[in-house]
C-alpha positions in Angstrom: 18.3 -18.0 -18.5 16.6 -19.7 -15.7 19.5 -18.7 -13.3 19.0 -15.1 -14.4 15.3 -15.2 -13.8 16.0 -16.7 -10.3 18.6 -14.2 -9.5 16.3 -11.4 -10.5 13.4 -12.8 -8.4 15.7 -13.0 -5.5 17.1 -9.4 -5.8 13.4 -8.2 -6.1 12.5 -10.1 -2.9 15.5 -8.7 -1.2 14.6 -5.1 -2.0 11.0 -5.7 -1.2 12.0 -7.1 2.3 14.1 -4.0 2.9 11.7 -1.7 1.8 8.8 -3.1 3.9 10.9 -3.7 6.9 12.1 0.0 6.7 8.7 1.3 6.6 7.4 -1.0 9.5 10.5 -0.1 11.4 9.4 3.6 11.2 6.0 3.0 12.9 5.9 3.5 16.5 4.6 0.3 18.4 2.0 2.2 20.6 0.6 3.9 17.5 0.5 0.5 15.6 -1.2 -1.0 18.5 -3.9 1.6 18.4 -4.4 1.2 14.7 -4.7 -2.6 15.0 -7.6 -1.9 17.2 -9.0 0.7 14.8 -11.5 -1.9 13.5 -13.6 0.9 11.6 -10.7 2.0 9.4 -9.1 -1.4 8.8 -12.6 -2.9 7.9 -13.3 0.0 5.6 -10.0 -0.6 3.9 -10.5 -4.5 3.6 -14.0 -3.9 2.2 -12.8 -1.4 -0.6 -10.0 -3.7 -1.4 -11.5 -7.1 -1.4 -15.1 -6.4 -2.4 -15.2 -3.1 -4.3 -12.1 -3.5 -6.4 -13.0 -6.9 -7.7 -16.5 -5.9 -8.5 -15.1 -2.8 -10.3 -12.8 -5.1 -12.3 -15.7 -7.3 -13.2 -17.9 -4.5 -14.3 -15.2 -2.9 -16.5 -14.5 -6.6 -18.1 -18.2 -6.8 -18.9 -18.8 -3.3 -20.1 -15.8 -3.1 -22.4 -16.0 -6.9 -23.4 -12.3 -7.4 -22.7 -10.8 -10.6 -24.2 -9.9 -13.4 -21.8 -6.2 -12.7 -21.4 -7.0 -9.0 -20.6 -10.0 -9.5 -18.4 -8.7 -12.4 -16.3 -5.5 -10.6 -15.7 -7.3 -7.5 -14.7 -9.5 -9.4 -12.3 -6.2 -10.9 -10.8 -4.8 -7.3 -10.4 -7.8 -6.0 -8.6 -8.2 -9.0 -6.5 -4.6 -8.9 -5.1 -3.6 -7.5 -1.8 -2.0 -4.1 -1.5 1.2 -3.4 -3.2 4.5 -3.0 -1.1 4.7 0.5 -2.4 1.4 1.5 -0.6 3.5 1.8 2.6 6.1 3.8 0.8 3.7 6.2 -0.5 1.9 6.6 2.8 5.4 7.4 4.3 6.5 9.6 1.6 3.5 11.9 1.9 2.9 11.4 5.6 -0.4 9.8 5.6 -1.3 7.4 8.6 1.7 5.0 8.1 0.7 3.1 11.2 -2.6 2.4 9.6 -1.0 1.5 6.3 1.3 -1.2 7.8 -1.7 -2.6 9.7 -3.8 -2.8 6.6 -1.0 -4.2 4.5 -0.6 -7.1 7.1 -4.3 -7.7 7.3 -4.8 -7.7 3.5 -1.8 -9.8 2.8 -3.0 -12.5 5.2 -6.4 -12.5 4.1 -5.5 -12.5 0.5 -4.6 -16.2 0.9 -8.4 -16.9 0.8 -9.8 -13.8 -0.9 -7.6 -13.7 -4.0 -8.6 -17.2 -5.3 -12.2 -16.6 -4.1 -12.7 -13.5 -6.1 -10.6 -14.9 -9.2 -12.9 -17.8 -9.3 -16.3 -16.0 -8.7 -15.8 -13.1 -11.1 -13.7 -15.0 -13.9 -16.6 -17.6 -14.1 -19.1 -14.9 -14.0 -17.5 -12.9 -16.9 -16.5 -15.8 -19.2 -18.4 -18.8 -18.0 -16.7 -22.1 -17.2 -15.8 -23.0 -20.7 -14.0 -19.6 -21.7 -12.3 -19.4 -18.3 -10.3 -22.5 -19.1 -6.7 -22.2 -20.0 -4.8 -25.0 -21.5 -7.7 -27.4 -20.6 -7.3 -26.3 -17.0 -9.4 -23.9 -14.8 -7.8 -20.6 -14.2 -7.3 -21.3 -10.5 -5.4 -24.7 -11.3 -3.3 -23.0 -13.9 -1.9 -20.2 -11.6 1.4 -20.7 -9.9 0.3 -19.9 -6.5 3.8 -20.8 -5.1 5.2 -17.8 -6.5 2.3 -15.7 -4.9 2.7 -17.3 -1.5 6.4 -16.6 -1.5 5.8 -12.7 -2.2 3.2 -12.9 0.6 5.7 -14.6 2.8 8.3 -12.0 2.2 6.0 -9.1 3.0 4.8 -10.9 6.2 8.3 -11.6 7.3 9.3 -8.0 6.5 6.5 -6.6 8.7 7.3 -8.8 11.6 11.0 -7.9 11.6 10.4 -4.3 11.1 7.9 -4.3 14.1 10.5 -6.1 16.2 13.3 -3.6 15.4 10.9 -0.7 16.2 10.2 -2.1 19.5 13.8 -3.3 20.2 15.5 0.1 19.1 12.8 2.6 20.0 14.8 5.8 19.2 14.3 8.7 16.9 17.6 7.9 15.5 16.7 4.4 14.5 13.4 5.4 13.1 15.0 8.0 10.8 17.5 5.5 9.5 14.9 3.0 8.9 12.9 5.5 7.1 15.8 6.5 4.8 16.8 3.0 4.3 13.1 2.1 3.2 13.1 5.0 0.9 16.4 4.0 -0.8 15.3 0.3 -0.9 11.9 1.6 -2.7 13.7 3.6 -5.1 16.2 0.7 -6.0 13.2 -1.7 -6.4 11.5 0.8 -8.8 14.8 1.2 -10.8 15.6 -2.4 -10.8 12.0 -3.6 -11.8 11.9 -1.0 -14.6 15.3 -2.0 -16.1 14.3 -5.7 -16.0 11.1 -5.0 -17.7 12.6 -3.2 -20.5 15.4 -5.7 -20.9 12.9 -8.8 -21.3 11.4 -9.7 -24.6 14.4 -9.7 -26.8 14.5 -13.5 -27.0 10.7 -13.6 -27.6 10.2 -15.2 -24.2 8.7 -12.2 -22.5 7.3 -9.0 -24.0 8.7 -5.7 -23.1 6.4 -2.8 -22.1 6.9 -1.3 -25.5 5.7 -4.6 -27.2 2.8 -5.0 -24.7 1.4 -1.5 -25.3 2.0 -1.3 -28.9 -1.3 -2.8 -30.3 -3.5 -1.8 -27.4 -7.0 -0.4 -28.2 -7.8 3.2 -26.7 -10.7 1.5 -24.9 -8.5 -0.9 -23.2 -6.4 1.8 -21.6 -9.5 3.3 -20.1 -10.8 -0.1 -19.1 -7.6 -1.0 -17.1 -7.4 2.4 -15.6 -11.0 2.8 -14.4 -11.0 0.4 -11.4 -8.1 2.4 -9.9 -9.7 5.7 -10.4 -13.1 4.7 -9.2 -11.5 3.0 -6.1 -9.8 6.2 -5.3 -13.0 8.3 -5.4 -15.1 5.6 -3.5 -12.3 5.0 -0.9 -12.2 8.7 -0.4 -15.9 9.4 0.1 -16.7 6.3 2.2 -14.1 6.9 5.0 -15.1 10.7 4.9 -18.8 9.8 5.5 -17.8 7.5 8.3 -15.7 10.3 9.9 -12.2 8.8 9.9 -9.4 11.2 10.4 -8.0 12.9 7.3 -4.7 11.0 7.3 -6.8 7.8 7.7 -8.8 8.6 4.6 -5.8 9.0 2.7 -4.2 5.8 3.7 -7.5 3.9 3.1 -7.7 5.3 -0.5 -4.0 4.4 -1.1 -4.4 0.9 0.4 -7.4 0.3 -1.7 -6.2 1.1 -5.1 -2.3 0.3 -5.0 -2.4 -3.3 -5.9 0.4 -5.9 -6.0 0.9 -5.9 -9.8 3.7 -8.4 -9.4 1.2 -11.2 -8.5 -0.7 -10.6 -11.7 2.4 -10.7 -13.8 3.5 -14.0 -12.3 -0.1 -15.3 -12.8 0.0 -14.2 -16.5 3.3 -15.8 -17.1 2.0 -19.2 -15.8 -1.4 -18.8 -17.5 -0.9 -17.6 -21.0 1.8 -17.9 -23.8 2.4 -16.3 -27.3 0.0 -13.6 -28.4 -2.3 -14.2 -25.4 0.8 -13.5 -23.2 1.4 -10.3 -24.8 -2.3 -9.3 -24.3 -2.1 -10.2 -20.6 1.2 -8.6 -19.9 0.0 -5.1 -20.7 -2.6 -5.2 -17.9 -0.2 -5.0 -15.1 2.2 -2.7 -17.0 -0.6 -0.2 -17.8 -2.2 -0.5 -14.3 1.1 0.0 -12.6 1.7 3.3 -14.4 -1.9 4.5 -13.7 -1.9 3.7 -10.0 1.6 5.3 -9.5 0.7 8.5 -11.3 -2.9 8.9 -9.9 -1.9 8.1 -6.3 1.1 10.7 -6.5 -1.2 13.4 -7.9 -3.9 12.4 -5.3 -1.6 12.6 -2.2 0.1 15.8 -3.5 -3.4 17.5 -4.0 -4.7 16.5 -0.6 -1.3 17.3 1.2 -2.2 20.8 -0.1 -5.6 20.6 1.2 -4.3 19.8 4.7 -5.2 16.1 4.8 -1.7 14.8 5.4 0.2 14.8 8.8 2.8 17.2 7.1 2.1 20.8 7.2 0.7 22.2 3.8 2.8 25.2 4.1 6.1 23.1 4.3 8.2 22.7 1.0 7.6 19.3 -0.7 11.4 18.4 -0.6 11.2 18.7 3.1 8.0 16.5 3.8 9.5 14.0 1.5 12.7 13.5 3.5 11.1 14.1 6.9 8.9 11.7 8.7 6.2 13.4 10.7 4.9 10.0 11.9 7.9 9.8 14.5 7.9 13.6 15.2 4.4 13.6 16.4 5.1 10.9 18.9 8.4 12.4 20.0 7.2 16.0 20.6 3.8 15.4 22.0 4.7 13.7 25.3 7.2 16.6 25.8 4.4 19.1 25.6 2.2 17.2 27.6 5.0 16.9 30.3 5.6 20.6 30.2 1.9 21.3 30.5 1.7 18.9 33.6 4.9 20.7 35.2 3.1 23.9 34.5 -0.1 22.9 36.2 1.9 21.3 39.1 4.0 24.5 39.6 0.7 26.6 39.7 -0.8 24.3 42.1 2.4 24.6 44.3 2.4 28.4 44.1 -1.3 28.5 45.0 -0.5 26.4 48.0 2.2 28.5 49.2 0.0 31.7 48.9 -2.7 30.1 50.9 -0.1 28.9 53.5 1.2 32.4 53.7 -2.2 34.1 54.0 -3.0 31.5 56.7 0.1 32.4 58.6 -0.6 36.2 58.5 -3.9 35.8 59.8 -2.7 33.8 62.7 -0.2 36.4 63.6 -2.7 39.2 63.2 
């Protein structure tokens, strides 16, 4: 059973690596360099992700009086860095992918400090020191951070590899191949994770999604979904007030709300057991469904409102398989060159006309 678990974890990390690398390879280096200097957009995204989302999780935990396994796991979810699928969603609906990769890189690195800090602050504030202990240890000491750091290292390595490949093979053909490969890996990761989650629990070691959702109070569904929905609203309004571009607003909202639920799942498995584990496991399961559905609907609506890089008149099947991130960069320079050629030819024609007039006046 342990070998199967290790094999599954290795497979997930491989799909995760290929997904993130494919999305990072799609981004043009020049665009990513510009976005890395886009301090306003990145700062807004990090503020929403590491300050607003944990605070929303804390407020929900207090307001709904969530039990320790549910509340602690929810705080872990909302304190985690952006999920790997955030790049995939931004690529799929043609938000600002360069900004998405930049935000994912920054949030993944900063999560090494922010995740345990937010977890300690809000868990202690919500449950006090006595109730926040699990098995005689504090929550921080009980979490297996080795698993968390491995996932973070995979994402950082994939981003670095993808950026290098984008620099080394900077051609439209490579960008499109990487984009398709990233999408295929993303779909494979979703299918594999879903099959794996439904397969578990038969031996009593790990509850399946059916088992985790069965005894859930209706109020718990609302409590787990609220931070994601609140984050979407605030992460749309704040960038709009600060006058970010429309694709940047979409990216900021997605990066803010699409959390890495795998971190919370690993933490719950190391923290709780028995009925407490069953309570804890329903949090990333429900939150994962909520974030996927809400962000898909959100991006679909705002694409039709003209906030995406893809034309709102285009068919949805076209924008999903076509990357406008690459097209914009490939086409604009040609247009600029054509414009410069036209200006240059006009200037040459004007010079020839002036010379002819000058020659004519001399003969006269």
